[in-house]
VOLUM-391561 format. One line per 5 residues: number of its first residue (from 1); their letters; for each residue x, y, z of C-alpha. Coordinates in Angstrom, 1 decimal, decimal comma. Last residue first. Example, Ala and Ser with C-alpha at 12.3 -4.5 7.8 and 13.67 -1.06 7.14 Angstrom:
<recs>
2> SA> 13,7:-1,1:7,1 ~ 12,3:-4,5:7,8
</recs>
This chain:
<recs>
480> XXXXX> 9,6:72,0:23,2 ~ 8,9:72,5:27,1 ~ 10,3:75,7:28,6 ~ 11,4:75,3:32,0 ~ 11,8:78,7:34,2
475> XXXXX> 14,6:78,7:36,9 ~ 17,6:80,0:35,5 ~ 20,8:78,8:37,2 ~ 22,0:76,8:33,9 ~ 20,2:77,8:30,8
470> XXXXX> 16,5:76,9:30,5 ~ 15,8:73,6:28,8 ~ 13,9:73,4:25,6 ~ 12,8:70,1:25,6 ~ 13,8:67,2:23,0
465> XXXXX> 11,5:64,1:21,5 ~ 11,9:61,3:19,5 ~ 8,7:59,3:18,0 ~ 6,8:56,7:19,3 ~ 3,9:57,6:22,3
460> XXXXX> 3,6:56,7:26,1 ~ 7,4:55,6:27,1 ~ 9,0:58,0:25,6 ~ 12,2:58,7:23,7 ~ 14,8:61,1:24,1
455> XXXXX> 16,6:64,0:22,2 ~ 20,7:64,4:22,0 ~ 19,9:68,4:22,6 ~ 23,4:68,4:24,2 ~ 23,6:69,6:27,5
450> XXXXX> 19,6:68,6:28,6 ~ 19,3:66,0:26,2 ~ 21,8:63,8:27,2 ~ 20,8:64,8:31,1 ~ 17,5:63,2:29,9
445> XXXXX> 19,1:60,5:29,0 ~ 21,0:59,4:31,5 ~ 17,7:60,1:33,9 ~ 16,3:57,8:31,4 ~ 18,6:55,0:32,3
440> XXXXX> 17,9:54,8:35,4 ~ 17,1:51,4:35,3 ~ 13,4:49,3:35,0 ~ 12,5:46,0:33,9 ~ 15,6:44,8:35,7
435> XXXXX> 16,8:40,9:35,1 ~ 19,4:42,3:33,1 ~ 20,6:44,9:35,3 ~ 20,5:42,4:38,3 ~ 22,6:39,8:36,5
430> XXXXX> 25,6:42,5:35,6 ~ 25,2:43,7:38,9 ~ 25,7:40,2:40,2 ~ 28,9:39,3:37,4 ~ 30,6:42,7:38,1
425> XXXXX> 30,2:42,1:42,0 ~ 32,2:38,6:41,2 ~ 34,6:39,8:39,2 ~ 35,4:42,7:41,3 ~ 35,8:41,3:44,6
420> XXXXX> 38,1:43,6:46,4 ~ 38,1:42,2:50,1 ~ 37,7:45,2:52,2 ~ 35,6:43,2:55,4 ~ 32,5:44,9:54,7
415> XXXXX> 32,7:44,7:50,6 ~ 33,7:41,2:50,6 ~ 30,7:40,6:53,1 ~ 28,7:42,3:51,0 ~ 29,5:40,4:47,8
410> XXXXX> 29,8:36,9:49,9 ~ 26,1:37,4:51,0 ~ 24,5:38,4:47,5 ~ 26,2:35,2:45,8 ~ 24,6:33,2:48,9
405> XXXXX> 21,0:34,6:48,0 ~ 21,7:34,5:44,0 ~ 22,6:30,6:44,1 ~ 19,2:29,2:43,5 ~ 18,3:32,0:41,0
400> XXXXX> 21,3:31,2:39,4 ~ 21,1:27,4:39,1 ~ 17,7:28,0:38,0 ~ 18,0:30,1:35,2 ~ 21,2:28,1:33,9
395> XXXXX> 19,1:24,7:33,6 ~ 16,5:27,0:32,1 ~ 18,0:28,6:29,6 ~ 17,5:32,5:30,2 ~ 21,0:32,7:32,0
390> XXXXX> 22,5:32,1:28,6 ~ 21,0:35,0:27,3 ~ 19,4:35,3:23,7 ~ 18,7:31,3:23,0 ~ 18,1:32,1:19,5
385> XXXXX> 19,2:27,8:18,9 ~ 17,0:26,6:22,0 ~ 16,8:23,3:22,7 ~ 20,6:22,6:21,0 ~ 21,8:26,4:22,6
380> XXXXX> 21,0:24,8:26,2 ~ 22,0:21,3:25,8 ~ 25,5:22,5:24,6 ~ 25,9:24,9:27,5 ~ 24,6:21,9:29,6
375> XXXXX> 27,7:20,2:28,1 ~ 30,0:23,0:29,1 ~ 29,4:22,7:32,6 ~ 31,9:20,0:32,9 ~ 34,9:22,1:32,1
370> XXXXX> 37,3:23,1:29,3 ~ 38,2:26,6:29,8 ~ 41,8:26,5:29,1 ~ 41,5:24,5:25,9 ~ 41,8:20,7:25,2
365> XXXXX> 38,3:19,1:26,3 ~ 34,8:20,2:26,6 ~ 35,5:23,7:24,5 ~ 34,4:21,9:21,4 ~ 31,0:21,3:22,5
360> XXXXX> 30,7:25,0:23,6 ~ 31,4:25,5:20,1 ~ 28,9:23,4:18,5 ~ 26,1:24,2:20,7 ~ 27,3:28,1:19,4
355> XXXXX> 26,6:27,2:16,7 ~ 27,9:30,3:14,3 ~ 27,0:31,5:10,7 ~ 28,9:34,5:10,5 ~ 28,0:38,0:8,7
350> XXXXX> 30,3:40,3:10,5 ~ 27,8:42,6:12,8 ~ 25,3:39,6:13,2 ~ 28,3:36,9:14,3 ~ 29,6:39,8:16,6
345> XXXXX> 25,9:40,1:18,4 ~ 25,4:36,4:19,1 ~ 29,3:36,2:20,0 ~ 29,2:39,1:22,6 ~ 25,9:37,4:24,1
340> XXXXX> 28,4:34,0:23,9 ~ 31,0:35,5:26,4 ~ 28,5:37,9:28,4 ~ 26,2:34,2:29,3 ~ 29,9:32,7:29,8
335> XXXXX> 30,6:35,8:32,5 ~ 27,0:35,3:34,1 ~ 27,3:31,3:34,6 ~ 30,8:32,2:36,1 ~ 29,3:34,2:38,2
330> XXXXX> 26,5:32,0:39,1 ~ 29,5:29,2:40,1 ~ 31,4:31,4:41,8 ~ 28,5:32,8:43,7 ~ 27,6:29,7:44,7
325> XXXXX> 31,3:28,2:46,3 ~ 31,6:31,1:48,0 ~ 28,1:30,5:50,0 ~ 29,4:26,7:50,6 ~ 32,3:28,2:51,9
320> XXXXX> 30,8:30,8:53,8 ~ 28,2:28,0:55,5 ~ 31,0:26,1:56,6 ~ 32,8:29,5:58,0 ~ 30,2:30,3:60,2
315> XXXXX> 29,4:34,0:59,8 ~ 32,0:36,6:60,6 ~ 34,2:37,4:58,3 ~ 36,8:39,6:58,9 ~ 37,0:43,0:60,4
310> XXXXX> 39,8:44,8:59,4 ~ 37,9:47,7:57,6 ~ 39,9:50,1:54,9 ~ 43,2:52,2:55,4 ~ 45,0:54,2:52,6
305> XXXXX> 47,9:55,8:53,6 ~ 50,5:52,5:54,8 ~ 48,3:50,2:51,1 ~ 49,3:53,1:49,0 ~ 52,9:52,4:49,2
300> XXXXX> 52,1:48,6:48,6 ~ 49,5:49,6:45,8 ~ 51,8:52,3:44,4 ~ 54,8:49,3:44,5 ~ 52,2:46,8:43,1
295> XXXXX> 51,0:49,0:40,0 ~ 50,9:45,6:37,7 ~ 47,7:43,8:40,5 ~ 45,9:47,2:38,7 ~ 46,2:45,5:35,3
290> XXXXX> 45,1:42,2:36,3 ~ 42,0:43,5:37,9 ~ 41,3:45,6:34,8 ~ 41,5:42,3:32,3 ~ 39,7:40,4:34,6
285> XXXXX> 36,5:43,5:35,1 ~ 36,4:43,6:31,4 ~ 35,3:40,2:31,4 ~ 33,3:40,2:34,3 ~ 31,4:43,7:32,4
280> XXXXX> 30,5:42,4:29,3 ~ 28,2:44,8:28,1 ~ 27,5:44,3:24,0 ~ 27,4:48,0:22,8 ~ 29,5:46,4:19,4
275> XXXXX> 32,7:48,6:20,0 ~ 32,5:48,2:23,8 ~ 32,1:44,4:23,9 ~ 35,2:44,3:20,5 ~ 37,4:46,6:23,1
270> XXXXX> 36,6:43,7:26,0 ~ 37,6:40,9:24,0 ~ 40,7:42,7:22,8 ~ 41,8:43,6:26,3 ~ 40,9:40,0:26,6
265> XXXXX> 43,3:38,8:24,4 ~ 45,6:41,3:25,0 ~ 49,2:39,3:26,5 ~ 48,5:39,5:29,9 ~ 50,4:39,2:33,2
260> XXXXX> 49,6:39,3:37,0 ~ 51,3:40,5:39,7 ~ 50,7:39,2:42,9 ~ 54,4:38,1:43,3 ~ 54,7:34,4:43,9
255> XXXXX> 56,0:33,9:46,9 ~ 52,5:32,6:48,9 ~ 51,8:30,9:46,1 ~ 54,7:28,5:46,7 ~ 53,7:27,4:49,5
250> XXXXX> 56,7:27,9:52,4 ~ 59,7:26,1:52,6 ~ 61,8:29,0:51,5 ~ 63,7:27,7:48,6 ~ 61,8:24,3:47,3
245> XXXXX> 58,6:26,2:47,1 ~ 55,9:23,3:47,9 ~ 53,6:22,9:45,9 ~ 49,6:21,7:47,0 ~ 48,5:25,0:46,1
240> XXXXX> 48,7:24,5:42,2 ~ 47,5:21,0:42,3 ~ 43,8:22,7:43,5 ~ 44,0:25,6:41,3 ~ 44,7:23,1:38,6
235> XXXXX> 41,9:21,2:39,1 ~ 39,5:24,5:39,7 ~ 41,0:25,9:36,1 ~ 40,6:22,4:34,5 ~ 36,8:22,1:34,9
230> XXXXX> 34,3:20,4:38,2 ~ 32,5:23,7:39,2 ~ 29,2:21,8:39,2 ~ 31,0:18,6:41,7 ~ 34,5:16,7:42,1
225> XXXXX> 36,4:19,9:41,7 ~ 34,9:21,8:44,1 ~ 35,9:19,0:46,3 ~ 39,7:20,2:45,4 ~ 38,9:23,0:45,7
220> XXXXX> 38,0:23,0:49,0 ~ 41,0:20,5:50,0 ~ 43,4:23,3:48,7 ~ 41,9:25,8:50,7 ~ 42,6:23,4:53,8
215> XXXXX> 46,3:23,5:53,0 ~ 46,7:27,1:52,6 ~ 45,3:28,0:55,7 ~ 41,7:29,3:56,4 ~ 41,6:33,1:57,1
210> XXXXX> 38,4:33,7:56,9 ~ 37,9:36,7:55,0 ~ 41,8:36,7:54,3 ~ 42,5:33,0:53,0 ~ 38,7:32,3:51,9
205> XXXXX> 37,8:35,7:50,1 ~ 41,1:35,4:48,3 ~ 41,0:31,9:47,3 ~ 37,2:32,8:45,5 ~ 38,9:36,1:44,2
200> XXXXX> 41,6:34,2:42,5 ~ 38,6:31,7:40,9 ~ 37,2:34,3:39,9 ~ 40,1:36,2:38,3 ~ 40,7:32,9:36,6
195> XXXXX> 37,1:32,5:35,2 ~ 37,0:36,0:33,4 ~ 40,4:36,2:32,4 ~ 39,5:32,2:30,8 ~ 35,9:34,3:29,3
190> XXXXX> 38,0:36,7:27,4 ~ 40,2:34,0:26,4 ~ 37,2:32,1:24,8 ~ 36,2:35,4:23,3 ~ 39,5:35,9:20,8
185> XXXXX> 39,4:32,3:20,3 ~ 35,9:33,0:18,7 ~ 37,0:35,9:17,4 ~ 39,9:33,8:16,0 ~ 37,4:31,3:14,1
180> XXXXX> 35,3:33,8:12,7 ~ 38,2:36,0:11,3 ~ 37,1:35,0:7,8 ~ 33,6:32,5:7,4 ~ 32,2:30,2:10,0
175> XXXXX> 33,3:28,1:13,1 ~ 34,5:24,7:11,6 ~ 34,9:22,4:14,2 ~ 37,7:21,0:16,8 ~ 37,6:19,1:19,8
170> XXXXX> 37,1:16,0:17,9 ~ 34,2:13,8:19,5 ~ 35,9:10,2:21,2 ~ 35,5:10,3:24,3 ~ 32,7:8,2:24,3
165> XXXXX> 30,7:10,7:26,4 ~ 32,2:13,3:25,1 ~ 35,5:14,4:24,4 ~ 38,7:14,3:22,2 ~ 41,5:16,5:21,9
160> XXXXX> 42,8:17,7:18,1 ~ 45,4:16,2:16,6 ~ 43,0:14,3:14,3 ~ 40,1:16,6:13,8 ~ 42,8:19,0:12,6
155> XXXXX> 44,2:17,0:10,0 ~ 41,1:15,4:8,3 ~ 40,1:19,1:8,6 ~ 42,7:20,4:6,3 ~ 41,5:20,4:3,1
150> XXXXX> 37,7:20,7:4,5 ~ 38,6:23,9:6,2 ~ 40,3:25,3:3,1 ~ 36,7:24,3:1,1 ~ 34,9:26,0:3,8
145> XXXXX> 36,3:29,8:4,0 ~ 38,0:31,0:6,6 ~ 37,6:30,0:10,2 ~ 39,1:27,6:12,3 ~ 38,6:26,7:16,0
140> XXXXX> 40,4:24,1:17,5 ~ 40,7:22,5:21,1 ~ 44,2:21,3:21,9 ~ 45,2:17,5:21,7 ~ 48,6:15,9:23,3
135> XXXXX> 50,7:18,6:21,9 ~ 49,6:21,3:21,5 ~ 47,2:20,6:24,4 ~ 50,3:20,2:26,9 ~ 51,8:23,7:25,6
130> XXXXX> 48,8:25,8:25,9 ~ 45,4:24,4:25,3 ~ 43,6:26,9:22,8 ~ 44,5:27,1:19,0 ~ 42,1:29,4:17,4
125> XXXXX> 42,2:29,6:13,5 ~ 42,7:31,9:11,0 ~ 42,2:30,1:7,9 ~ 43,3:31,4:4,6 ~ 43,2:30,1:0,6
120> XXXXX> 44,7:31,9:-2,2 ~ 43,2:32,7:-5,5 ~ 45,1:36,4:-5,3 ~ 41,6:37,8:-4,4 ~ 41,0:35,1:-1,6
115> XXXXX> 44,9:36,0:0,1 ~ 43,7:39,9:0,4 ~ 40,3:39,2:1,9 ~ 41,7:36,4:3,8 ~ 44,6:39,0:5,0
110> XXXXX> 42,0:41,6:5,7 ~ 39,6:39,4:8,0 ~ 42,3:37,8:10,0 ~ 43,7:41,2:10,4 ~ 40,4:41,9:12,0
105> XXXXX> 40,1:39,1:14,2 ~ 43,3:40,1:16,4 ~ 45,9:36,8:15,5 ~ 46,7:34,9:18,9 ~ 48,4:32,1:16,4
100> XXXXX> 47,3:29,5:14,1 ~ 47,3:31,2:10,8 ~ 46,7:28,7:8,0 ~ 47,6:29,4:5,1 ~ 46,1:27,2:1,8
95> XXXXX> 47,2:26,4:-1,4 ~ 44,6:26,9:-4,5 ~ 45,9:29,1:-6,9 ~ 50,0:28,8:-6,7 ~ 52,5:29,4:-4,0
90> XXXXX> 56,2:30,8:-3,9 ~ 55,3:34,7:-4,7 ~ 52,3:34,4:-1,8 ~ 54,9:33,1:0,9 ~ 57,4:36,1:1,8
85> XXXXX> 54,5:38,5:2,3 ~ 52,6:35,7:4,3 ~ 55,7:35,6:6,2 ~ 55,6:39,1:6,8 ~ 51,9:39,6:7,3
80> XXXXX> 52,3:37,1:10,2 ~ 55,4:38,3:11,8 ~ 54,0:42,0:11,7 ~ 50,7:41,6:13,9 ~ 50,7:37,8:15,8
75> XXXXX> 53,9:35,8:16,5 ~ 54,4:32,9:14,5 ~ 52,9:29,6:14,2 ~ 52,1:29,5:10,7 ~ 50,5:26,2:9,6
70> XXXXX> 51,2:25,5:5,5 ~ 48,7:23,4:3,3 ~ 50,4:22,7:-0,3 ~ 47,3:22,2:-2,9 ~ 49,7:19,9:-3,8
65> XXXXX> 52,5:18,5:-1,5 ~ 54,7:20,2:0,5 ~ 58,7:19,9:-0,1 ~ 59,4:22,8:-2,6 ~ 57,8:25,5:0,0
60> XXXXX> 60,4:24,5:2,3 ~ 62,8:24,4:0,1 ~ 61,6:28,2:-1,7 ~ 61,8:29,2:2,1 ~ 65,6:28,2:2,9
55> XXXXX> 66,7:26,2:5,4 ~ 64,4:23,1:5,4 ~ 63,2:20,4:7,8 ~ 61,7:17,5:7,4 ~ 60,0:15,7:10,0
50> XXXXX> 58,8:11,7:9,4 ~ 60,4:11,3:12,9 ~ 63,8:9,7:13,8 ~ 64,9:12,9:15,8 ~ 62,0:14,9:16,1
45> XXXXX> 62,4:15,5:19,6 ~ 65,9:16,3:19,7 ~ 68,3:16,8:16,6 ~ 65,4:18,4:14,6 ~ 64,7:20,7:16,9
40> XXXXX> 68,3:21,9:17,5 ~ 68,6:22,3:14,4 ~ 65,1:24,0:13,8 ~ 65,7:26,4:16,3 ~ 69,5:27,0:14,8
35> XXXXX> 68,1:27,9:11,8 ~ 66,4:30,9:12,9 ~ 63,2:31,9:10,9 ~ 62,0:28,7:11,5 ~ 60,9:26,1:8,7
30> XXXXX> 59,0:22,6:9,4 ~ 58,2:19,7:7,0 ~ 55,4:17,1:8,0 ~ 54,5:13,8:7,3 ~ 51,1:12,8:8,9
25> XXXXX> 50,4:9,8:10,4 ~ 48,9:11,2:13,6 ~ 51,8:10,9:15,9 ~ 53,4:13,3:13,7 ~ 50,9:16,0:13,9
20> XXXXX> 51,3:15,7:17,8 ~ 55,0:16,1:16,7 ~ 54,1:19,4:14,8 ~ 51,9:20,8:17,0 ~ 54,4:20,2:20,1
15> XXXXX> 56,9:22,1:17,9 ~ 55,1:25,2:17,0 ~ 54,0:25,5:21,0 ~ 57,1:25,2:21,8 ~ 58,7:27,7:19,4
10> XXXXX> 59,7:26,3:16,2 ~ 57,7:29,0:13,6 ~ 56,7:28,2:10,1 ~ 54,8:24,6:10,3 ~ 54,1:22,5:6,4
5> XXXXX> 51,6:19,8:5,4 ~ 51,6:16,6:4,2 ~ 54,8:16,3:2,9 ~ 56,1:15,3:-0,7 ~ 58,0:12,3:-1,4
</recs>
């Protein structure tokens, strides 16, 4: 009997998705580049299940019901192209290939176009939630042909996380054409970078600005997770701070090297913001914060030579903790606002019809950035689908205006104490720039016209203008 779906790539994410699919009644064919990995899986967690191994790609394809549905869970880039090239001769028109990895969205657009010309269907889908999400319910963001999604919708909605007041709303929805799914997953990851950096800065401010012991900071994060900041990342941070290292007896965070890794999606989000001319400073600063953390030996050397303030916060500790909470919430709003603004402009650029309320809704469960306030984001976009910026939605406008005094207090305290807060600071600068009727870009445009004759526009009349500026050092000004 032919199987419902096939999956290629049996690393942990792939294995867990297969088990998840089988839990929901789907028969799955599996294939891995190395035979040993397949044999280990079949003898282990897949034993006794309706999961059928193949050791040749031809056998794998032949084991699937038509139209065939094949999901790739392999490393982005050349491995995806390699498997697609190997599958094409074995497939028939109407068959579907699904890329479930973190592929760059422009690669997905290219692959979709190429396979469409061959009569094949293609989905690029974001899968968020890590290993646990893959096993028990991820957030799924599929993009491609609508008819392609229709083929796999029953499987994806079944295996996805469930959210909503009734706990039965699938965290999966059709995102849009060609690369839309991978683009939305990319921005999700960019927002995730921002969230993680903001939380780490809040920790740093309490640990080194207020000299709080880790156990006390843990209680603060646990308390925050009961209110408006309730989220997966706040929850796991509270859990992390309880962990004791067995070797040293210290809190685990005290023995973890302060050098953060990254897999590229934050960088891609930043690059897309630059390509589209959309400000996303908090996401970009979060990426740079990881980069500078990796310069550990240079930082250690610089710490012996470059001095800064030694004073710590003088404010009442309880008041400062509340201020940090407000700064974290306001900055989080700013970071999400940047991500949704980026998706708004990308939709126009690439011809996607993105439903931002639905995107926020599917992020409520399974994914890394799941948070209580995503319900509010859904409500904001449902009330005003053309909302230009999340900070203008009534709920978020009120929240950010209420928090801004404490937000400023925290950024100032960080500066005065020499504690870096790149995400807090950039989010505040984004807010101040966005609400500014006048910015100093007039000086920049005059400079551009001076040295490069780039012209400028005027406030009082239409058109483009240029001044016949003097050579440097010459006093006369010749207007033009």
